[in-house]
N, C-alpha and C positions, 0 to 999 in steps of 0.2 A: 085603269079602275085597279085600284090593290086588290089583292086575294091572297092565298095562297102561292106558296112558293111553288112553284114546278119545273123549276129551273133541273133538269138533270145533273146540268153540269156544275150547281153547285155543290162543292164537299166540306162546305163549312161544318164545324165540330154540332153537335147538336147542343140545345138552351142548357145552362146551367139548372141543376135541379134547385129548387125551391126549399127550403129548410123552416120550418115551422117558428115564427119568430118566439123570442123570449123576452118577459117582462122584467127587467131589474128589479128587486124588489129595493124598497126606500130602506135606508141603513137606519138602524132604531137608535135612538137619541143616547146621545154621549152624556155623562156624568160631568159636571162642570169641575172643573181643576181649576186651582187656585193657578193664577197667573207666575210663570216661571221666574226664578228668581235669578239675582246672578251668582250666587253660591251655590251651586248644587249639590244636591246630595253625594257624597262620592260611592255609597254603593250604587246609586244610578248608573254615574257617571262611569262607572265601572262594567257594566251591565248585569250586574246582581239583582238590581231591584229587590222588592220586599218578598218575604216568605208566600204572600198569594199568586205570584205573579207567574204569568204562565210561558214557558218556552217558545223560542223560535220555532222549533218544528211542530209543538204542540199548535201553536198560534195558525201556521201555514197549512197545517193538515200533512199527513204523510207522505201523501202521493204530490205535495205542490212542490214544483221545483224552481219558486222563487226564491233569491236569496235575500237575508234580512239585509235592508239597505242601511239601515242604522249601526251596523258592525257590534251590534251590544250594546252602545252607548248611551239607550233612552235619551236621545235628544229632543221627541218629539211630543213627550208625557201625553200620548194617547190622540195625539190629532191625526193619526194615520193607522192604517193598517199593521204596518210594521213596527208599531209601539209595543212592547209588551204589558206595559202598565196601564194602557186603554181600554184592557180586555176585563170584561167581569169575573168573578171568582167564583160562580157557582160551578157544581161539579158537572154541569153540562157545558162548559162555557167554551171549552179547546174543540167539540164536536159545531158548536152554534160558529165558532171562528171559520174554522173549514168553512163549513159552507155558507156562510157568508162572503168568503175571499173567493169561493168557486163561483157564488151567484153573479158576483161584480165583477167580473172578468167574460162574462158573455156577453158577445157582441152580436147586435142586431145582422140579421143576413144581408150581403150586399146585393145590390140590382144587377143581374147577368147583362150586359151590355155587348154590344158585335165587336169581335176582334178587330184589332186594326189589320191594315194593311199594309206590311211592311214594303212591300214593291210601290207603293202609292197609289197603284192601279189594282183595281179588282171588286168583286162584289163581297156585301156584309149583309148577313142573314140577321133581320131583325123579328122579335116579335110584336102583334095585332094587339090591340085592346080586347078582341077576343079570344076566348081557349081555342087553340089550333091554328089562330090567325098568325102567317107569316109571309115577310116581304123581303125583298131583294133590295138593296142599294149599292147603284153602281157608284163606285168610286173614280174618280178621275185626278189627274195631277192637276194641280193649281198653279204652279210655277215654273219656271224655265232654269230652273236651277240644278235640276237632272235629266238625263238622258236614260230611259230603259232599251240598256242593248241585251236583255234575253230575260228570261225566269231567273230571278233574283238577283239581278243585275243591274245596279244603277252605275251611271258617269255624271260626275259633277261638271258641270259647265262652268264656266267663268263667271257667269253670275253668281256663283254661289261662293265665291272669294270677295265678293263686295262686303267691305265692311259696315257695320250696324250704326254707330254712333256718327256724331258730325265731327270729331277728332281722329276718326278711323279714314272714313272718306275722304278728309282734306289730306290724311297722310296716303293716303291711296292714291292719290291725283299728283301729290307732289314723286311717290316713288314711281308711277308711269312715266313722268315727265324724264326724270333722271335717268332710269334703268332701261326703261318699255314694256310695255306689254308684256303679261307673263304667257309663257309658250308650255307646249301640253310636251309629255313625254314621248308623245310619238313623232315631233318635229326635232327628236335629236337624232335621226338619221341625216333632216337635212341644214344640220348647223355644221357638219363637216367640212374639212379645208379643203380648196384645190392646190396645187403645186406652186400655184401665186402666189396666194394668201399666204399658205403656210413658209414661203421663203421670208415672209414681211413678219409673220408673229411669231414663229420660231428659229427664226435664225437673226433678228434684230441684233442680240446680245453680241453674239459673237463677231455681227459683222461692225457692230458700232465699237467694237474692243479694238480697231486699230486708230482710233483717235486718241489714244491713250498707252497702248502697247509701247509702239516705240519710245514715245517718251521716259516710259518707265526705264527703259534699257539705257539711255543717254543719261538718265539722273545715276544711276550706279556707275555707268564707266567716268562718268565727270570725278568722281571721287580719286582717281588715279590723273586727274590731270585734262586737259583740254586735249592733249594728242591721243587719249585712248579712246575718245571719239569715234574713232576710224576703225576700230573694231566692233563697231553696230553692224556693220555688214555681213560679217563673218556669222555673229551670236544670231541674227535675222534669218540666215540660210538655215542654221544647226533647227531653228524653230519651225520654219516653213518645211523641211523633213518630218519633224516630229508632229509636224500637223498632218501630213499625209498618211502618216503610219496610225495617229491617232481616228482619225475619218476614217481610214480603212477596217480599221476593226471595230465602228460602229456599224459599218454597213452590214458587218457580219454577224453583229448584237440583233441588229433591224432584223434580217431574215430568221435568225435564230430564235428568236425572241419577237413576234409581230402583234403581242398583245400590249405590248407598251412595259415600261416599269424600267428601264435602262439599269443601271448599275444598282440597285436593290434588287430587283428581280435577276438578275444575272448571278450576284454575289449569294443570293437566298438560294436559288437552283442549284449552285454548283461550290461556294462554297461553307455554308451552314448556315447558323442565326444571328450570330457575333459579327463576323464580317458581312453580312448583310444590314445589320443595322448600323455597322461604321460607317456603309456607304451612304443610307438612307441619312443618319444622323449630318454627315458631311454636306449630301448634296444641302437638304432644308437648311442647313446655316448656310452654303455657297449661294442659293437661291435669294437669302435674305442679302447676303452682302451684296450681290447682284444687283437690286433693286438699287442700295443705297450708294454703291461704287458708280450705276449709269446714272445716275440721277445728279449726284456730285459732279460726275465729267460734265453733263449738260448743263446743268448750273455755271461751270468752269467756262465751259465757250460761249455761254450768254454774258458772263463778263469780261470776258478777252475783247467781246466786242463793244461792251457797254460798261466800261469800267466803275462809273456811280454805283455802279450795284452791288460792289464786292461789300460792301456790311451787309448785305441781304440775304446773303448766300443761304443762310440755314431756312430762313423763311418761305425763299423761292423754292429750296426743297421740298419743304412740308407738303406744299402748293402741288408740287408737280406730281406727287405720291398720291396726293387725293386724287388727282385728277385721272392718272391710270388707274386707279384703284374702283374708281367709280364707273370710266369706259369698260373694264374686264368684268364687271358686275352685269354690262350689258349682254353678255354673252361671248363666245369663242369668234362666231363667226361674225357678228357686228363689228368685235374688236379687232377682227383681221381686214374690214374693209378698211374701219376709219386708219388703222396703223399701215395698210399698203401704202398709201401717197406719200407720206413721209421716208420710208424705208427707199423707194425707187428712188425719190429723189436727190436721198443722200447718197446712191451707188451714181446718179447720172453724174451730181457734182464733183465725187470723187476721183472717178473715172476721168471727167473733164479738166481735173486739177492732173491729174498723173500724166493725161496725154500731153496736155501744155506744159506742163514741166521738164519732160522729158526732151520735149523737143528745143526748150530753153537751154538744158544742159547739153544735147547734143550739139546746140549750135555754138557752145562755148570749147567745144574738143572733148565733152565729158569729163572738161578738170572740175575736180572738187575745188572749193573755194576750203580756205582756212578758217575754222569756227574762232571767234573772238569773244573774249567773255564782257558780258554787257557792263554797262557803267552802272556799278554801285554792286555787282554780284561778288558776294567774298569767295575766292576759292580757298580759303585758309585750309577745308578740309581735305585738299588734294595732296596726295603721297607721290605721285610722279611715276609710281612703277604700280605695275599690274599683274597680280599673281594670278592663280587660279581659282582660288576660292571666291575673287572677285568677279572671274570671267564667270562664274557659275551662277554666282549672286544674279549679276546680269542677265543671264541667260533665265533663270527661273522667274526676274521679274518680269521678262518677256513675253514669257509665256501665258501672261494675261490674254494674249491673241487668243488662245485655245478656249478661255471661259465661254461656256453655251454652246459647245461642239455635240455637247451630250442632250441638247433639248429637242432635237428630233427623236432620237432611239426613245426618250422619256414619253415624247407622244402621240406615238402612232398611231395608236386607235382614234386622233381627230383629223385623219386624214381621210377622204373617199375614197373608195373602194377603188383596186386594190389597194389598203391599206400599208402594207409593206413594201410595196413597189413604189408605189409615190414615193414615201417616207426616203426611200435609199435614193432616188432619183435625187430629191429636193439636197437631202446631203451634201449629195456629190457637186451639185452645183453651188450647195453653201461652201465647202471646202474650196473649190476652185476659186471662188469670186475673192473667199479671206484672204490666199493665198498671192494673190496679184495686188489686193487693196495694200495688205501689210507688208509684202516686200517693195511694191513702189514708195510708200511713204517713208520705209526706214532709207531706201536709196535717194529720194530728195532731199529726206534731213540731212544727210551725209555730204552731198552734193552741193548742198547749200550752207553747209557749215552752219546750222542750227543748233542751237546750247540751250538746254531747257532751262527754266528760270524756276523759282522757288514760289510756293504760294504767295508767301509775302514779299516778294521783289519790292526793294523802294520804285522802283520807275514803273510798278506795275507787273502784274500775272498779264501771261499769255502763253497759251498751248504752243505746243509745235506743230499740229496741225495749221493755227493762224499764223504763226511764223512763213511756214512752208507757201500759205495762200497770200499771203502780203508781198512775196518774193516774186512768185507767179506771176499773178493777174496785176503785180506793178502797182502796188499801195491798196487804202480803204477803197474799194468802188465796188461798185453792182455784185460783182462775181465773187469779189471776197466776201461780203455780208451773205452772199447766197451760200456760199461753203458753211461760213459760222451758224448762220440758221439751221441749215440743213443738217449740220452736226448735233446742231441741241436737238432739234425734232427727233433724231434716230438713238439719240444718248436716252431721251426720255422717253421715247417708246422702246428701247432697248429692254427696260425694265420689264415690258410685258413678256418677253420669255419666261421669265421670273414665275409670272401672273398665270402664265398658262402650264406650267410644269411643276410647281409647288403644290397647289392644288390636288394637281392632279398623283403626285408622289404622296400627298398627305391620305390621298383616296386609297392606295394602296398598303397603306402602313395601318391604315384605320380599319381596311377592309381585311387585314392580319390580325386584326385586335392589338395593334401596337401602339394606336392612336386613340381619342375617345370618336365615338360613332358619329357625332356631330361633322366631321369631317367626310363622311360620303355623303352628305344633303347636300341636294343638289337645290338652286333657289328658281325663281319664277322663270329667269332666262336659263336655266338647264346650266349655269355654272357652278363649280363647287366653292357656293357662295362663305361658308366659315372659314376655308384655305384662304379664298383672296382676302376677305378682311384682317385676317390674322396677320398674313404677309405685308400686309400696308404698314399695321402698327408696329409689328417688330423692325419692318427696314425703317421706316419715318423716326422709331427709336433710338437706331443704331446712328443714320445720317444726322441728328442732333447731336448724339455724342460726340462724334467725332467733328463736328464744326463744319463738316460738309465738305471735306479736306480729302481727294481719292488718295493720295500717296497715302495718309494715314491708315486706309482700309484696304490698300492692296494684298501686305500681307496675309490679311484676315482671309482675302478672297482665296487667293492661289494655292492655298495648305487644304481647305475644303475638298476646293475642285480637283485638286490632283489626287486626293486622297481617293477619291470616289474613282477617277482614270485609274487608279493604279487595281485598283479592287476589279474593276468591271473588266479590265484586261486579264487579270488572275485568274477571275472565273472563267474567262472564254479559255484561257490555255489549258484548264480543268477538265470543261466541258469535250477540247478536242481530242483528248487522253483518253477520256471516258468513252463516247461516241465512236469515234475516228471514221467521223463523217465523209463524203466525199473530198476531196481535195484540204487533209484536215492537216497535211503537214506543210502545205503553204500559210493555210490559217494561224498553223500553231509557232510556225516563224514570225509572221507578223506581229502577234498577239506578246510573245516572250519579246522582241525588239518594244513593242512599245509598252508593256508593262515595266522593264527595267529603266527606260528612259524617264516614263511619269514619277516610279517610285523614288530616281535619283532627285528630281525635279522637288519631289513633295521632302525629302530630306535638307535638300539643300535649304530651302523656302522655309521651313520650321527652325533649323540651326540659326541660319543668318537674321532670320525676322524674331525670333525668339522674342529680345526686348523690345520690337519694335509693335507688338499684339500679337505674335502668331501662337504665345502659350493662351492665350484666352481659349482659339481654335482646339489648341493638343488638348487641357484640361473641360473644354465644354464637350466634345465627342462624346468621351467614357461616360457626364451628365448624361447627357441626351440619351445614351443606349440603355444605362439605370432605369431611367423613366421610363422608356419604350419596355422595359420588362417587365415594372411595376404594374404599369396599365395590362400587359397581356397576364399578368400572373392575378390580375384581378377580375379580368373577364374567364378567365379560365376556373377561378374560384366560386366566380358566381353563377358560371352554368353548371358547375358540380356540386352546388350545393342547394340551386333555386330549389324551394320547397314551398307547395301551397301554406298558407298562413291559417287558410280558415278550410274546411270539408270540404272536398269536391260533389259528393254528392248532398243535392240541397236539403234533402230530407233529416240528414244529419248535422243541418247548422242549428244550432242553439244560441238566440241572441240574449244575451245580457245587457239591457240599453238603459244609458246611463242620458239624462237630460240638466244642463246647467241652464238654470234659471235667473234671471235678475228681480221680475215681477210679476206677480199675479196680472195680467193684460192678457190682452187679445194676442198677442206676440207668442206666450208660453203656453196659451191653449190650442193656437195653431199649431205648437211644434209639438205639445202631448200628444194631440191628435196625430200624428204625422208618427211618432214614435208606437204609440199602442196598436197601429195598423200595421206592425210588423213584429210586434212582440207584447205579450201579455206583463213579460217581463221588466217591468219599467219603473225605473227611482229618478229621481226631480232632487238637484243639487243645488243648494242656494249657499254663495261663500261670500261671505258677509265680515267687517272688520268692527261694526258697528254693534255693541251688545243691545242696545234699544230699540234696536230693527227687529228682532229676534222675535220676540210677543207680537207683533206686530204682522211680521212674515207668518207664523204659523197661525195667526188668526186669519189672515185673508183665506190662506190656502186651505183651511178649513169650510169659509163659506165658498171655495171655488167648487167642493162636493165632487173630486174625484177621486178613485180607486191608485191612483198613484202615489205612491209615498214620497214625502218630502225629508230630506235630510240635510239640517241646515247644518253650515261648519262654519266656527267663529276660527277667524283668520287675525289673531291680536297684531302679526306682523305686518300685517297689509298684501301678503302675497296672494296672488288668485291662483296664479298654473302651479305654484308647488303642491298646494294643500290638493287642487283636483286630481295631480299624477298619483300622489300618494294614496289618497283614497281609491281611484281606480285599481291600484295594486293591491289594496286590500279586499277590495269586491271580486277580484280576478283569483284570490287565492282560494276563497270560496266554492268557485266553480271554474276549474283550471282547464275545463273541456271545450267551456261555452267560449262564444264569440263576441269580444267586448264592444260594442257601437255605442258610440258617441255622438249625439245630435244635439249639432248645434245652430241657434237662431241667430242666423247673421244677417246684419243691416245692409241694403245697398244703397248706395247715395245716386240721386239722380244724372249728377253728373261726376268726372271721374276728379276735379279739384275737389270737390265735396266730403272726399275719402279722407285726406288729408285733416279733417276737420274732427276727426274721429280716430279714437286709439286702435281700431281693429282688433279687439279683444278675441272674437272669434279666430282671426287670422292667426294669434300669438298661439292660441288653444292647439289649434291643426297643425304647426310647424313644431308646437312640442311633442304633440304623439305623431309623427311622421314618422319616426325608427322606433316605435312601440310595436312588438310584433303582435298577434292578432288581434288586432285594432281596428275597427272600421269607423271611419270620420264622416259624418254624413252633415252637410248644410242646408239648412231649411232657410231659405231668403225670404227676406220682404223689403218692399220698397214703400216707398211714400207715396201716397193717394193724392193727387192735385185737387184740391178743394175737401180732400179728407181731414180727420183729426190724428195727430201724432198718438200709436196707440199706449194709453197710458193705464193706470190702475194699481191698487195695490200698494207695495212697499218700493220703496229703493228706484233704482234707474233703469229705464227703458233699455232694453239690451240692444248693446251697440249704440250707445246714445248718450252713455258715460264709460265710467272707467272700470266697469266690474258687472260678470254675470252676475 
């Protein structure tokens, strides 16, 4: 039974005090003015009027803070309080005008309603029909979109993510099928990688490089003739030694920087900003090339088995990039589960190939076959002599086997705890497996006299691994095709290493304000969505630009990767000398050797392949550094210059409200009512290019009987936004301390495609006002009502339905 509120726990504020209602006086009858002519009086147009005109200060009263909306132009000829010519000219006209203006601005008191419960649960105090009657309404949450975690703490559930429209719901269903259901932030701890999955996700790039590293060595040595191919064993041994030094160095880096970051973090901590940005730029570009090279090499393996697909290499490559991008958007743990199977199938296949191949060559007494130039292969470029520069160039090309080694040090946070120990163990396994596979393939290529083919070989292109598998397994049989498709799978999925590290490195750069903040955003599946999509677009562009040819992209590949290697090793040298931690002498020696070797490789690759594309990397890294610094400078300036354009104290905010209107109709009345609810200082603006419309609009406004003055701006050049912006500027000059609030009536179509049928005038005005300081733009939306009538009336077009306001 309702009764007075006696609940002592109810701490609601007392009900608002009711103020006496004030009756609005009826406006006195206005004199009948003749219709405004096209040729307006120059004196009136200049705001001077006649000798009996009343000034704006007299008209509005000494204490009235409203600004004359007509800017002294006398457009309205007495139909509004802002028109000086409309006021009577007897001695008491000023006092009467001020009294009338103040009386018409008095609003009826609002009914005091119960306070809203922002926590969606609680109690509301209600007033009864009798004096002193008060009641309590218990508010309960009506939906499952939120969970209450505590006082003032709501947690949005998955139901709160549901789209509202049919198009949004359809897109959501497709997204769930392709990417999967969204994961909460709390699930991030369960998205970590085990060592088995991490070897597949973070090592696939390095492990897959054995499919083309040996081939790149043979391509360079072939320039000196078939006899120079025997030097591949010596070069391969040197690369394995360098691999061990780099691997040991990154083991030290993982322990020193367990939060991840790789070369960028090491250089930033020990060498400064510019070396760090150089490492970051080189790695970002290297990851883009990693995807393009891996996919191109995978397509080459497919074409070797199915030559009829040779003309579709680019299309196949782009399709594989799209596939890997979508898989990575599903999250690192799920992508690891998907990629683990092909990675381990490849390892089984390659180790089987090596075992059978070594047995075959052992049966021949380890006698190496003489390499024979294939039919149709032109060796006109062979010089017959092998110099130091050519050996260094072959060594640098074969160092493609080292690409991807830094991936584990970049992705330490992706491991399960203890992160750095698991990362070091995985790195050790990767280095060992990579060294064995690279050495074995290089040895078998030498033993079987394999000669690399050019991509446009007239007899059909075939990779070095394909030639070895054909010899080892005795032709095109099931074992041969297993090797080819396993190689295709690992090369396609090797791009996943870059998809894991590029977004993470971009996150570190964005965290330090060198890249846009969007790169720190995690998507529905806790993946760095912006980085993943960006990598897919950039790598697809590169692959298409180079025609999906691996050999054309290798020079770009090595420069960026070994630049990052060198900076990382140099950073560790600086760290050892600065901190002198336990075992620093041994670590210093390892890093000195590694930095020297990788630095030499970087110089050789840059010089020898300068004309083949290395110049792109050499020129691009400084450009990326400049871009990083410009972004950082913007964020610093924004943080230092950030200032509130409106007062921080609500009592200090004074609104000057401007309402563009198109017609005197229900939409206009709705918008004006909202404007008057927040301020008494409201002006309506009507912009037209039709002179005949002016008088009709003025008459319709008078019949409306509102106290909001109307200003008509004739735009003979048919422009809308320009005159409106300049009018706002003039109003702003009168009250520079006020907050200009522009209230726009905005039409909202029932269906998204219906928006295309309208000119989006409100949207254009909002875009124009976006960069104007001290200006607030508010939209008052209105929708078409089913079974209702289109809001019409008055003059001109309905707002949002035609071309002007």
